[in-house]
C-alpha positions as CSV (number, residue, x, y, z in Angstrom):
1,M,51.7,155.2,135.4
2,S,50.5,153.3,132.4
3,G,54.0,152.1,131.4
4,W,55.0,150.9,134.8
5,I,56.0,147.2,135.2
6,P,56.4,145.9,138.7
7,S,59.8,144.3,139.4
8,Q,60.1,140.6,140.3
9,M,62.4,139.0,142.8
10,N,65.0,136.8,141.1
11,V,64.4,133.1,142.2
12,F,68.1,132.3,141.9
13,A,68.9,135.1,144.3
14,I,66.6,133.6,146.9
15,L,67.9,130.1,146.3
16,S,71.5,131.3,146.6
17,L,70.8,132.7,150.1
18,V,68.9,129.6,151.2
19,L,71.6,127.2,150.0
20,S,74.3,129.3,151.6
21,L,72.6,129.0,154.9
22,I,72.0,125.2,154.6
23,W,75.7,124.5,153.9
24,V,75.4,120.7,153.7
25,G,79.1,120.0,154.1
26,G,80.1,122.6,151.6
27,L,77.8,121.5,148.8
28,G,75.2,124.1,149.6
29,S,77.9,126.7,149.6
30,V,79.0,125.7,146.1
31,G,75.4,125.8,144.9
32,A,75.0,129.2,146.5
33,V,78.0,130.6,144.7
34,V,76.9,129.3,141.3
35,L,73.3,130.5,141.8
36,G,74.4,133.8,143.2
37,H,76.5,134.6,140.1
38,M,73.7,133.5,137.8
39,A,71.2,135.7,139.7
40,K,73.5,138.7,139.5
41,R,73.9,138.2,135.8
42,Q,70.2,137.9,135.2
43,I,69.3,140.9,137.4
44,A,71.8,143.0,135.5
45,A,70.4,141.9,132.2
46,S,66.8,142.5,133.2
47,D,66.9,146.3,132.9
48,G,65.4,146.9,136.3
49,Q,62.6,144.3,136.0
50,Q,64.2,141.9,138.5
51,T,65.4,142.6,142.0
52,G,67.3,140.6,144.6
53,E,70.9,141.7,144.0
54,Q,71.4,142.1,147.8
55,L,70.1,138.5,148.4
56,A,72.5,137.2,145.7
57,T,75.4,139.1,147.2
58,A,74.6,137.8,150.6
59,G,74.4,134.2,149.2
60,L,77.7,134.7,147.5
61,V,79.5,136.0,150.6
62,I,78.1,133.3,152.9
63,G,78.7,130.7,150.2
64,Y,82.4,131.7,149.7
65,I,82.8,131.7,153.5
66,G,81.3,128.2,153.6
67,I,83.7,127.0,150.9
68,A,86.7,128.4,152.8
69,L,85.6,126.8,156.0
70,S,85.1,123.5,154.2
71,L,88.6,123.7,152.8
72,I,90.0,124.6,156.2
73,Y,88.2,121.6,157.7
74,V,89.5,119.2,155.0
75,I,93.1,120.5,155.6
76,Y,92.7,120.0,159.3
77,I,91.5,116.4,158.9
78,I,94.4,115.6,156.6
79,V,96.9,117.1,159.0
80,L,95.3,115.3,161.9
81,A,95.3,112.0,160.0
82,S,98.9,112.4,159.0
83,N,99.9,113.1,162.7
84,I,98.0,110.1,163.9
85,S,99.5,107.7,161.4
86,G,103.0,109.3,161.6
């Protein structure tokens, strides 16, 4: 196979998954979503030379869940604070 080029794992896909698992009060989730979309775009444009689409997808899913949980938490705190003061 003289023309075969090995595929390379996309770094943004790895970072997306790592950030989604770290979470850091929602900031990791936002970074995971941004990097996940960037990774998927780069992988699609690489014509098969980059891999990691599943990692990027996992980072996106967990990142979006983290953002949703952060928003729910913020709403809960606002409601709790308004009940205490009112």
